[in-house]
N, C-alpha and C positions, 0 to 999 in steps of 0.2 A: 610837750606841756604848753598849753595855751594860756596867755595872760591877758585879761580883759582890761583895756585901758579906756578911760572916759574920753569921749570925743564931744566937743562942743560945736553946736551948729554954727554959731557965729564965726568960729575960727575956720571951719572947713567948707563953708558955703560955696566959694568959687570952685574949689576942687571937686565938690560933689556934683556941681552942675556939669563940669566937664566930664566926669565919670558917667553920669546919666546919659549924656549925649553919646558916649562911646557905646554904652550898652544898647541903646536904641538902634544905632547904626549896625551893631553886630547882629542884633535880632533880625533886622530887615535882610541882612546878607544871608543869614541862615535860611530864612523863609524863601528867599528868591533862588539861592544856589543849591541848597541841600535837599529841601523837602521834595521838589519835583523828582529828583533822582530816586528818593525813597519810594515815591508813589509809582514810578515806572518800573522799578526792579521787581523780580519775582519774589514770592514769599520764601522760596527755597534759599534765597541768598541771605535771608534774615537769620541770623544766628540766634538759635534759642535752644534750650535743653531738649525739647521734644524733637525738633528737626535733627539734631545731632544724633539722638538715639535711634531714630528710624533709619538713617543712613547706615549706621553700624549693623543693624539687623539685616538689611539687604545684603551687605557685603558678606556677612557671616553665612547667610543662606547660600549665596553663590559659591562661596568657598566649600560649604558642606556638600552641595550637590556635585561640585567639581571633584572633590576628594572621593566621594562615593563612586563616581564614574571612573576615576583614575585607578582606584583600588580594584574595581572590576576588570579594568583593562589589563592590569599586570597579572591577573589570574588566568587570562586567556592564553591560548597557545601562542608561541613566539611569533608565528606568521600572522596571526590575527592581530597582534599588537601593532605590527607594521601597517596594517590596513587602517588603523586609527591613529595615524601619525599626527593628525591635527589636534589630537586631544592633549594639549599641554597648557600650563598656566592655571589660572583660577577662575577664568570666565568661560563657562561652557557654551554660552549662547552662540558662539562663532564656530563651534566644533561641528564636524561632519555628523549628520544624523540627529542633531539636537535642534529643537525649536523651543523658544522661550516666550513667555508673555511679556507685557510692557514693564513689569517689575523686575524682569530678569530671571524669573523662576522657570525651571524646565517643565514644559507641558507635553512635549512629544519626544519619544526616543524611537527613531525610525532607522533601522539598520537591516532592512530586508535584503537578502541576497548578497551579503558582504563576505560570505565564506568564513564566518567566525566559528572558532572551535573552542569549547570550554563549557563551564556550567554557570548557573545563576546563583550559586550559593554565596558568592562574594559580592553580589549586587545588593546594596543596602536599600531596600525598598522604602523604609521609613524616611529616607533622605529626600524623597520626591513627593511632597504633599500635594503638589499641583499637577501631577502627571495625568494627562487625559488619554494619551494613546501610546501603547507599547507594542511595537511591531518589530519582532526579531525573526520573522519568517525566513525560510529558505537559507538556513545556515547549517552548521553542524554542531549545534549545542546539544549537550547530553546531560545525563543525570536526571534528577527529579525536579519537578517544579516546586520551589520552596513554599511552605504554607504561609510564610509572612508576606507573600505577595498580596495578602488581604489588607496590608497597610497602605496600598495605593487607593485611598478612599475616594478620589475623584475620577478614577479610571473609567473610561467609556468604551475603549476598544482594546481588546487583548488578542494579539495575533502571534502565535508561536508555531504556526504550521510549518511542515517540512523541516523538522529537526530530528533529533534522536533521543527525545525525552522518554524516560521509562517510568515504570511503576504507576501508581494511581493518580487520579485527578484530585488535588487537595480540595476537600469540602469547604475550606476557608474561602475559596473563590466566591462562595455564596454571600460573603460579607461586602462584596463590591457592588453595592446596590445601584450604582450609576451605570453599570455595564449595559451597552447596547449590542456589542458584538463580541463573541468568544469563538476563536478559531484555533483549535489544538490539533487539527487534522495532520495526517501523514507523519506520525511519530511512532513510538513503540510502547505506548502506554498500555497498562494492563489494569485489571481490577474492575470495579463496578462504576457505573455512572452515578455520582452522588445524588441522592434524593434532594439534598439541600438546594440544588440548582433551581428548583421550582419556586424559590422566593424571589428570583431576579425578575421582577415584574416589568422592568424596562427593556428587557432583552428582546432584540429584533432578530438576531442571527446566532445560531448555535451550530458549530461544525466540529464534531468529534470523530469524523470519518478517518478511515485508513489507519487504525490502531489495532490493538489486540484486546479491546475491552470485552468483558464477559458479563454474564448475568442478564438481568431483565432491563427493559426500558422503564425508567421510573414513571409511575402514574402521576407524580407531582408535576411533571412537565405540562400537565393540563392547565396549570395556573399561569403559564407564560402567555397571557392574553394578547401581547403585542408581537409575538413571535411570527416572523414571516418566512424564515428559512430554518429547517431542521435537517441537518445532514449527519446521519449515524452509520452510513454504509461502510462496508469493508471492515467489519469487526468480527467478533465471535459472540455476538449477543444471541440470547436464546429465549425460549418461552414465547408466549403470544404477544402480539402487538396490543398495547392497551387501547381499549375502545374509547377511553377518555380523550385520546388525541383528537377525536372528532369534534371537540368543543373549541379547538383553536381556530377561531373564525378568521383570523388575520393571516393564517398560514398560506403561503403561495408555493413554496418549494419543500417537498418532503422526499428524502432519500433514505431508505432503510435496507437497501439491497446488499447482497453479498454478506449475509450473516447466517445464523442457524435458527432463525425465527420459525416458530411453528404455529399451529392453530389456524384460524380463519381470518379473512379480510373482513373487518367489521363493517356493517352497513352504515355505521355512524360516519365513515369517511365521506359519505355522500353529502354531509352537512357542511363540509369545509369548502364553501362555494368559491373562495378566492384561489383555490389550488390550481396552479398552472402546470406543475410537473410532479409526477408520482412515480417513484422508483422503488419497486419491491422485489426486483428480480434476484435470482440466486439465493433463495431461502428454501424452506421446507413447508411453506404454507399449503394448506389443504382446504377442502371444501369448495364451494362454488364462488364464482365472481358475483358480488352483490349487484343487484340491478340499480341500487341507489347511486352507483358511480356514474350513471347516465345523467345525474343532476349537475355534474361538474362542468358547467358551460364554459368556464375559462381554461379548462384543461387543454394543454398542448401536447404533453407527452405522458403516456401511460405505459409503463414497462413493468410487467409482472411475469416475465418469462423465467424459465428454470425453477419451477416450484413443483408442487404436487396437486395443483388445482384440478378439480374434476367438474363434471356437469357440463352443461351447454354454455355457449357464449350468449350473454343476455342480448336480446333484441334492442333493449333500451340504450345500449352503447351507440347505436346509430339512429335511434328513433327521432323523428321530427314531430313537433306539436305546434299548434297555432300560436301559442305564446312563446315559443322557442325556449320552453322550460324542459329540462330533462334532455337536452340536446348537446352533444359534445361538438358544438359547431366550430370550436377553435382547435380541435384536436389535429395535430400534425404527425404524431408518432404514436402508434399503437402496437405494442409488443406483448404477445401472449404466448410466445413459443415455449417449447420444452416443458409442457405440463401434461396432464392426462385429460384434457378437455375432449368432450364427445359432442355428438350432435352435428348440426350443419353450420356452415358459415352464414351468419345472418345476412339476408338480403338488404337489411337496413343500413349495412355498412356503406352502401352506395350513396348515402346522404352526407357522409363525412367529406365534404368537398375540399377541405383544407389538408386532408391527409396526404403526407408525403412518404410515410413509411408504415407498412403493415406486415408484421411478422407473426405468423401463426404456425410455423413449422414445428415438427416433433411433438405432435399431439395425436389424438385418435379421432380426429374430425372425419366425418363421412358425408355422403351425399355429393352432389355436384357443386362445382364452383359457380357462385351466383353470377349471372350476366351483369347484375347491377354494379359489380366491381369495375366494370368498364366505364362507369360514370365518374370515377375518381380522377378528375382531370389534372390534379396536382401530384398524383402519385409518382414517386420515383423509385421506390424499393418495395417489391412484393415478393414475399417468400412464404410458400405454402407447402414446402417439402415435408416428407416423412409423416404423412397422415394416411387415411384410408379413403381419400377422395376418388370418386368415380366420374364417369361421364366424359365429355369432350372438353377440350380447352375452349373457353368462350371466345366466339368471334369478336365480341365487344372489346376484348383486350386491344384491338387495333386502334381504339380511341385514346389509349394512354400515351399520349405523345411525349410526355416527360419521363416515361419509364426508362430507368437505366439498368435495373436489376430485376430479373424475373426467374425465380426458382420454383419449379413445380415437381421436383424429383421425388422418387420413392413414394409414389401413390399407385393408383390403379386406373389412371386415365387411359382412355382408348380413343380410337379414331385417328385421323390424320392430323398433322400439324396445320392449323388454320392459316390460310394465305394472308389473313389480316395481320399476322405478326410481322409481315414484311413492311408494315407501315410504321413500325416503332423505330424511327430514325435515331432516337437518343440511346437506344439499348446498347449496353456494354457487356452485360453478363446474362446468359440464357442457359438455364439448367433444366432439362427435362428427363434426367436420368431415371432408369428403373421404373418404367411404366409399361403399358401395353400398347404403345403407339404403333400404328401401322402406316403403310404407304411409303412413299419415297421421301428423301430429304429434299425439302423445297429449294428450288434454285433461287428464290427471292431472298434467301439468307445473304446472298452476295451483295444485296443493296444496303445491308446494315453496316455501314462503313465504320461505326464506332465500336463494333463488337470486339471484345478482347478475349472472352471465354465463351465457348459453345460446347455444352455437355449434352450428348444424346445417347449415351451407352445404355445397354440393358433394356432395349425395346425390341420391337419386331419390325423394324424398318428394313426395307428391301430396295433393290435396284442399285444403280451405280451412285458413286459420290459425285455430286454436281461440280463441274469445273468452276462455277461461279464462286465457290468458297475461296478460290485462289485470289479473289478480288479484295478480301478482307485484310487490308494492309496492317490493321492494328491488332490482329488476332495473335494471342499468345498461347492460349490453351485450346486444343481441339480434341475432343474425345467422342469417337463414334464406335467404340468397341462393343462387342456382344450384341450384334444385330445379325441380319441376314443379308448384308451388303455384298454385292458382286461387282465384277469388273476390276479395272485397274485404278491405281492412284492417279488422279488428274495431273497432267503436266503443269497446270497452273499453280500447283502447290509450291513450285519453285519461287513464287513471288512473295511467299509469306515470310518476310525478312525478320519479323518479330516473334515468330513461333518458337516457343520454348518447350511445349508439351504436345506430343502427337500420339494419341492412342487409337489404333485401328485394329487391335487384336480381337480374336474370336469372331471372325466373319467368314465370308467365302470369297474374299478378294483374291485376285490372281494377277498374272503378268509380272513383269519385272518392275523394279523401282526406276522411274524415268530418269534419264540423264539430266533433265532440267531440274530435277529435285536437288536444288543446291548446286547446280552445275557440277554434278558429281565427278565425272571423269574428264571433262573438257575444261578443267579449271585454267583460266588464263591469268586472272589476277584475283587477289583476295576479295576485292569488292564484288566480284561476280558470284561469289559463293554466298547466296542469300541466307541460307539456314545456319548462320553462325551462332544464333542464340539458342539452338536446340539443346535441351537438358534431359528430356525424357522422350524416348522414341520406342514405341511398342507396336510390333507388327505380328506378334505370335498367333499361332492357331489360325492360319489362313492357307492359301494355296499359291503363295508367291513363288516365282522362279527367278532364275538369273543370278547375278552377282549382288553382293552387298555393296552399298556405296562406299568408295574408298575414302571420301572426305567427310564421313559422317561426324567426325569429332574435330573438324578443322577449327571450329570456333573455340575449342578448349573448354567447353562448359558441359559436355555430355555427362550425365550421371547414370541414367538408366537406359540400357540398350537391350531390348528383348525381342528376338526374332524366332523363337523356338517353334518347332512343329510347322515348318514350311518345306519348300523344295529348293532352297537356295543352294547354289553350287559355288565352286571357286574357293579362294583363300580368304583369310581374315582381312578386313579393311586395314590398309596401311596406317591410317590415322589413329587406329585403336592402340597401336603399340606405344605411342607417347601420350595417350589420353589420360593424363594424371587426375582428371576430375572424376573418372569412372567409379561408381559405387556398386552397381549391379549390372551384370551382363548374363543373358541367357541365349545361347546359340544352339542349344541342343535340338535334336530331331530334325536335322537337315542333311544335306549331302556335301557339307563343307570339307575341304581337303587342305593340305599344307603341312609343313613341318611345325609341329606344336612348340618345339624348342626355340624357334626363331620368330614366332608370331606375336609374342607378348612381352611387354616391358615390366616396369615396376610401377605399381599403382598404390599410392599412399592412402587412398580413401576406399579402396575396393573392399566390399563386404561379401559379395556373392558372385561366383563364377560357375556357369553351367555349360559344359562343352560335350556332353554325352551324346551318343547315338549319331555320330558323324563318321568321317573317314580320315581323321587326322592321323598322322604318323610322326615318326621321330621320337626323340626323348623328351621327358619332362624338363621344362625350363627351371633353372636354379633361381630365377627371379621370383617364383612363387613364395619362397622363403622370406623375401624382402617386403612382401605385402603385409604389413604389420597389423592391419585391421581385417584381414581376410578371415571370415568365419566358415564359409562353405566353398569347397572346390570339388566339382564333379566333372569327371572326364571318362566315364565308363563307356563301354561298347564303341571303342575306336580301334586303331591299330598301333597304339603307342608301344614302343619297345624300349630296350635298355633297362638300366637299373633305376630304382627310385632314388632320387637325389637326397642325400642326407640333409642338405640345406632346407628341405621342406620342414624339418623339425624346428626351424626358426620362426615359422608362421604360428606363433604361440596362441593366437586367438582362434585357431581353427576349432570348429565344433563338428564339422562334417567333412570327411574325406572319402571320396568314392572314385577309385581307379580300377574298378572291376571290369572284367571281360576285355582285357587288352593282351599284349604280348610281353608284359614286364617280366624280367628275369632277375636272377641274382638273389641275394638275401634281403630280407626286410631290414632297413636301417634301424639301428637301435635308437637313433635320434628321434624317431617318431614317438618314443616314450616320453619325450619332453612336452608333447602336446597335451598338457594336463586338463585342458578344457574340452577335449575331444569327447563327443557324445556318440557319433556313428563312424565306424571305420569299415570300409568295404574294399578288400583287396582280392576278392574271390575271382576265380576263373582267369588266372594268369599262369605264368611259368616260374613262379617264385620258388626258391629252394632254401635249404638251411633250416635253422631253428627259429621258432617264434621267440622274439626278444623277451628276456625275463622281465625287463623293466616295463613291459606292458601291464604288469601287475600294479603299477603306480597310477594308472589311468582311472582315477576314482570316479570320474563323471561318465565313464563309458557305459552306454546302454545297448549298443548293437555292435557286435564284432563278427565279421564274416570273412574268413580266410579260406573258404572251401575251394576245391578244384584247383589245387596247386601241387607242388612236389615237396611240401614241407616235411621235415623229419624231426626225430628227437622226441622229447617228452612234451606233453601238454603242460604249459606253464601254469603255475598255481593261481595267478591272477588274484591274489589275496585281497587287494583293495578295490576290486571291481564289483562293489556291492550293488551297484545300480543296474547291472546287466540284465536285460530281459530277452536278448537274442544272442546265442552263441552257436556259430556254425563253423566247425573245423573239419567238415566231411571231405572225402575224396582227397586225402593226402597220404603221407607215409608215417604218420605219428604212431608211436609205439608205447610199450609198457602199460601203465595202469591209468584208470580214470582218477584224477586227483580228488581227494576228499573235500578240498576247499570249494568245489563246485556246489556242494550242498549248502554253502553259506550265501548263495545268490538267491535271496528270498523273493526277488521280483522276476526271476527267470521264467519265461513263458515258452521259449523255443530252444531246444538243445539237440543238436545234430552232430554226432561224432562218428557217423557211419563211414564205411569205405576207408578204414585205416587198418593199423596192425595192432590194435589195442588188445591186451590180454588181461587175465585175472578175473576176479569176480566183480559183479556190479555192486558198488558200495551200498550197504544198507542206508547210509546217510542220504542218499538221493531221494529217499522217501520224504525228506523234510522240505522238498521243493513243492510247497502247497499250491503255488500259482502256475506250475508247469502245465502247458496244454499240449505240446508236441514233443515227443521223445523218439529219437531215432539213433539206435546203437547197432544197427544191422551191419553185416559184412565186416565183422571183426573176428577175434578169437576169444571171446568172452566165454567163461565156463561157470559152473555152479548153477544155482537156482535163481529165479527172479526173487529179489528181496521181498519179504513179507511186508516191509514198511510201505510198499507201493500202494497198499490199500488206502493209505492216507492221502494219496494224490488225487483228490476229488475233482480238480480242475482238468485233469488229463482227458483229452478227447482223441488223440491220435498216438498210436504206438507202433514201432517196428523194431523187432528183436531178431529178425530173420538172419540166417547164415552166421550163426555162432555155434557154440557147443553147450547150450543151456539145456537143463533138464528139470523135471519136477513140476509142481502145480503152477497153474496160471492163476493170478489173483482174480478174485471175483468182484471186479469193479466195472463200471459201465464202459470205460475205454477198452478194457481187455475183452469184455463180452461182445462189444460191437466191432472189434478189429477183424479184418479179413484174415483168411487162412494164410495169405502171403506174409502177414506180419510175424508169423511164427515158423515159417518154412525153414527146412534145413537146420534143425537143432537136434540134439541127441534124444530128446523125449520130453516134450511139454504137454501136460494134460491136466484136466480136472480143475478144481478150485480149492482154496484153502480156508474156507469159512465155516464149514460144517452145515451150511444151508442145505435143506432138502431139495434135491434135484431129481429129474427124470433121466434115466440112462437108456439109450437105444443102442443095442449091440449088434454088430454085423459079424459074420464068420468068414474071415479071409481064407481059411484052409478048407472050406467045404467045396462041394462040387460046383456050387454057384459062385465061386470066389470072384470071378470076373464081374458078374452081375452085381454082387454085393459091393465090390469096390467102386463100381460105377455109380450105384445108388448112394453110397457114402459120400463120394465126391460131389454128386449132384445136389444132395441135400445141403452140404456145407456151402456150396457155391450159391445156391438159391437164397438161403437164409442170411448170408452175408451181404447180399445185394439189397435186401428189403428191411424196412423198419416200420412196423405198423402195430397199433394196439391190439388188433384182432388176429395177429399172426404170432404163433408161439415163438418165444425167444430162445436162440441158441447161445448157451453160455460158453461152450468150448468143445473140444474134441480130443481124441487120443488116437494117433495113427501109429500102429505098431505091427510088426509082421504077424503077431499072434492075436492082436485085438484091434478092432475098429469100433470106437465108442463115440457116441454123440451125447453131449450133456445139455439138457433142456431145462427150462423152468418147469417146476412141478405145479400142475393144476389140480386142485383138490376135488373139483367136481367130476372128474373123469370124462369119459366120452359121451357124446350125445346118444350113441347107440345103447350104452349101458343104462342110461336114465330112462329111455323110452321102453326098454325091455323089463323094467322093474316097476310093478304097479304102484308101490309105495312112493318111489321117487318120482314117478310120472305124475302122481296126483299133486305133489308139491310143485311140479313144473307147470305153473299156471299159464294162462294165455298171455299175460304181460311179459313173462320171462321168455316164452316161446317166440313171441313176436320180436323181442330184442335179440334173440339168438339169430333169427333169420336176417335181421338188419345187420348184425355184426359180420356174418358170413358174406353178405353182399358187399359190405364196406371193404373187407379184406380182398375180395376178388376184383372189385372196382379199382383198388389201389394197384394190385398186381398187373392188371391188364392195361391200365391207362396212365398211371402216375410214376411208373418206374422208367429208368432210362431205356431199358429194353423190356418189352412185355414178358411176363412169366406166366406160363400155363401150368396149372397144378396137375391135371390129368387124373387125379384120384380123389375127387370130392365125394365124400361119403359120411354117414353119421358116425362111423368109427374114427374118422380123422378130424372131427370137430370136437375139440376139448373145451370143457367149461371150468371156470374158476369158481371160487366160493360165492361170487355174486352173480353167477349164471351169465357171465360175459363169455362170448364165443371166441375161441382161438383156433385158427386153422393150423393143422400140423401135417407131418409126413410128406415131405417134398422129395422123396426118393426117386420118383419118375418125372419130376417137374422138368419143364423145358424153358430155357431163356431164349426168346425169339430174337432173330436178327431183324434186318429191314424187311425180310419176307413176311407175308401175312399168314403163312401156314407152314407146317412141317409134315413130312412123310415119315412114318415110323411104324414099328411093329405094334400090335395090340397090347395095351396096358391098362391098368385100372382095376376097379372092383365091379364084378358082374352085378347087374341090376341098377348101377349108377352110370355106367358108361354109355355114351351116345351111340345109337344103333349104327350110324353110318361108318363108325370106326371099324366095324367088323368086316366091311368089304372095301372101303376106300383107303384105309390106313392114313388118312389125312387128319392132321391135328391142328386146331385153331382155338382161339378164345371161346368160340361158340360151343366147344366140347364142355368147358367148365360151366357155361350157362345152362346146358341141359342137365348136368349133374346137380347143379344148384337147385333146379326145379324139383328134382327127385327128393333131395334132402328136405326142401321146404314142404312138399306134400307129406313127407314122413313125419315132420314136426306137427303138422295140422292133424294128421290122421292117427298118430301115435304108433304106427306100424309102417312097414315098407309098402309103397303104393304100387307094387309091380303089376298086380291084376288090373287095377284101375287104369294104369297107363296103357297096358296092352289093349284094353277095351276101348279107351279113348282114341288111340291111334289107328285102330283097325278100320273104322269107317265113321264118317261124320254123321251118318244117319243112325249110328249105334244108339241103342236104348240107354246106354250108360250116360249119354249126354243129358238125359232128363232126370238123372238122379239129383235129389235135393242136396244142397251143400251141407245142411245140418246132419244128413245121414252118413256123411263120410268123415265128419270131425270126430276127434278122440272122445269115445264114450265115457272115459274115466273122469273127464272134466265137465262141469256144467257148461251149458251153451253160453257163449259170449254175449254180452249186452252192451247197448249204448256205443261209446267210442271204441271199445274193444271189438265189438261186432263189426264196425266200419273197417277197422284195420285188418281183421281176419278176412273179410270179403276182399279187400285190396290184395292181401298176400296170396289168397287163393287164385285171383285173376292173374296176378303176375306169374305164379307158378305154372298155370295152365298155358300162358302165352309163351313161356320159355321152353315148353315141350314141343314146339313146332318141328315138324319133320324136316323142314328146310332150314339149314343153318343161317342162311341170309335173312330169314324172316324172324329169327329170334332177336330179341332186344340185346343190347350190350349191357354188361354189368354196371356201367356208369349210369345208363338210363334207369336200370332197376333200382340202384341205390338212391338216385335222385327222387324216384317215386316214393320209396320207403321213407325218405327224409321228410317229404311233404305230407304223407299220410292223408291224401285226399281220396275219399271213398267213391267208387264208381256208381254205387247204388244207395238208395234210401228205402228200398223195399224191406219188409220183414224177413228174417232169416228163413222162416218156414216156407217162403214162396220162391226163394232163389235156387235155381237149378244150375248145374254145371254148364248147360248150354248158354245160360245167361252170361256166364263169365268168359266163355271162350270167344275170343276176338283175336284170331291169329295175327301175330305181327303188329299188334296195335296196343300201345300202353296209354293212349290218350283217353 
């Protein structure tokens, strides 16, 4: 409480004066001492309500961002947290991976390659209002990208590449309108590319590559006018490439490769003039390459290989113009390989002077290689393999001084290898495989000191291998196989210290492998063995002699060693025993010797071993069972003895085991039943005994089982699970009892041979279920009963042998049984006929008549002849019956009857018009031509007559009655008693008794004239042959033709005249002057008439031109 007291001036005057002086002094002090400090101090030090509030906000934001980062940190994997050990406290600006602005707000979160593991779900994006760059690339982050990432409103760069993010790209990213770069590549993201990304108008780079994105490329991307980089490669995008991408004028890098894109490459791409790289490879793009791509003058890389592009390569890709428009002058990499491009390689490519890589391989390009390619002075890689290129290798290639790779393989190039290639001093890889190159291997290859690979196989190169190749110290791969090279391996090859692959197989090389070849036998120190890098060594199919190199695997790297089909002698190389790197070895087809049980070790990687056709002896090594990757073991045709090692059953990866044709004895070990992957098992032609193991029935993958020619006994195992068998050969053993019914379940069986055993009982009806069976041999057993009627279902059967059993009854009427030889049924109790009810013709002989010997001879001759031949115009023999009281032949029945019957019946003769008659003549000629010239031994019929020419319902001729036929040996004629039908037999047989094919030629002419005349031509022939001056020569042809038919006209007339000329030529009295039936048939096949005169003017004299069918 204040009390106001009155103060009088007169009373306080002195005091007031003193007080005023004090105040004045105090004011001066303040002005001098305090105000300057206030002026010089910062405004921040001035305490005001506004300043205090701003400071509090700053601290709160820092704490908020720090808290958000720490919350995310503790959500990460425990090891990831330790990587962020600096993340403590409340001020994140000093933490690893964090950048802040001047106000202390986080602007950059940069943790690329820190190995972080976790998700983004606990990262509070709204806590970072000023974040400009988020880079979490190359970590192990997983899960989805949260949709609230859209709260980073100022974000300019988003880089999450090389993580494990899944599911879709959140469309909310489109709300980040300040984004310049998006990189989500190398994740596991799926789903579609959001259309909404098209609103990010500031975007410069978009990389979504190496994910699992599907669907189409959004057309909305056309709105990204500032986009310079678009990477969508290595996804599963489909459908066509939007042509709208052609409006992205700022685009410089475009990669859409390794997707499932279809459709065409749009011409609009030619408008993207800033494009420097264009990757479209490994898609399914089709159509042609647009010529507009020639407008991309800044393009440095164009890679569109591995598509389905067709058409020719546009000339525009290499075209120059005066304004340098439409010129790919910057292009350094052009890859169009693995398409269906056709046409030629444009010569204009010679203008692409900056080109370093040109890949056109695996297309259908044709024509020659342009000389202009030799102008590409910057070129380092040129691959034109697998096309249809022809011509020679351009000499201009010698100008390509920077060339390191040249592949021209798998074309049709010819000529020699140009010497100019010897100028390519930078060349490291040269492939000329599979062409038609000739000449020798040039010695100048020895000058190419940087050469690492030289591929020349599958050409026609000849001569010796130049010793200069031994100068190529960098050479690692040398392939000269499948040529015509001769001579020996050069001694200089011992210098090729880096050689890992040497293919010399399939040539005509000879001599021994030189001692210098890796210092083979004179090894002094390891350093002297130069070929220690050898991995693949193939010398097969040559004429090499001598010993194999002992130290071939001294380097311990040898994988493939193939020397089969040579003349090597001696033992297995010592270094092979411990060559644990070995994968494949083929030593078969030589003269190698040695104890097989001591020559091989354990090979952990061995897949294939072939030792067949040598002179190995001893017992099988137990080590083979320890080769756990072995799939094929072949050791057939040697002199291996002893028992089969049970340990072989431990090689459980075996697919093929062939120990056939050796001296193996004892029982088959049941352990082989453990080889459940076995496909082929050959133990035939040994001395094995005992039973076949029952557990062989568990080999469910078995396809071929051959145990033939051993001394196996007991029952045939049921093999119930061997459903894949297609070859089963158990022949030439002592197997007994019955044929197991389970064999009928082998529905893939093609070959079944149970012959030469002791099998009894009947043939199971169920065998008829073997619909795929082609070869069946049950001969030399004790089978009885009849042939199962179910065999008519075996339509694939083509070879049958049931001989030497006790079978009886009908023979099935199927092709295999009809075409089987008599030997297939020999020594049974009584097989005959067929069981189908089909109408057949039966020819009966009488074995008990006075002519029984003749009849039996004719019976046998006819069977023998007809089982040797198969021809449409020869009657088919279905079967026979040989019995003491009956000799029967069963033929196909021909409804038309004999030619003789038709010609002797006026009604039938009138239906037998000229076209049918000419066809009959041609059919008989075809049959005789086949018998004389196309059989393994010529067959002479000896009884050609009109009664032995049978016709079917279509008037096709079939030659029959082979009772006196003769199968000729190497001799050209036979001497025999007279046989045949009078009036058709050649006259000389009556006094010379000599039989040759020309006898049938004469008889053919008689039958032919009978067809033309309608009656036997006996009188005419006698008159014609009596004298050349005979008046019968002047008889008109029309007067001898069958009067029952109208005269032939037009083409029929020409053919009748030709047939008449042939018939008269075949009547020549000298056998040597008669044409062969092959000549006759060829003339009848061409139907070229010798005359154009009217029929009424042609005489027989006009037609007679003895011995001449021209």
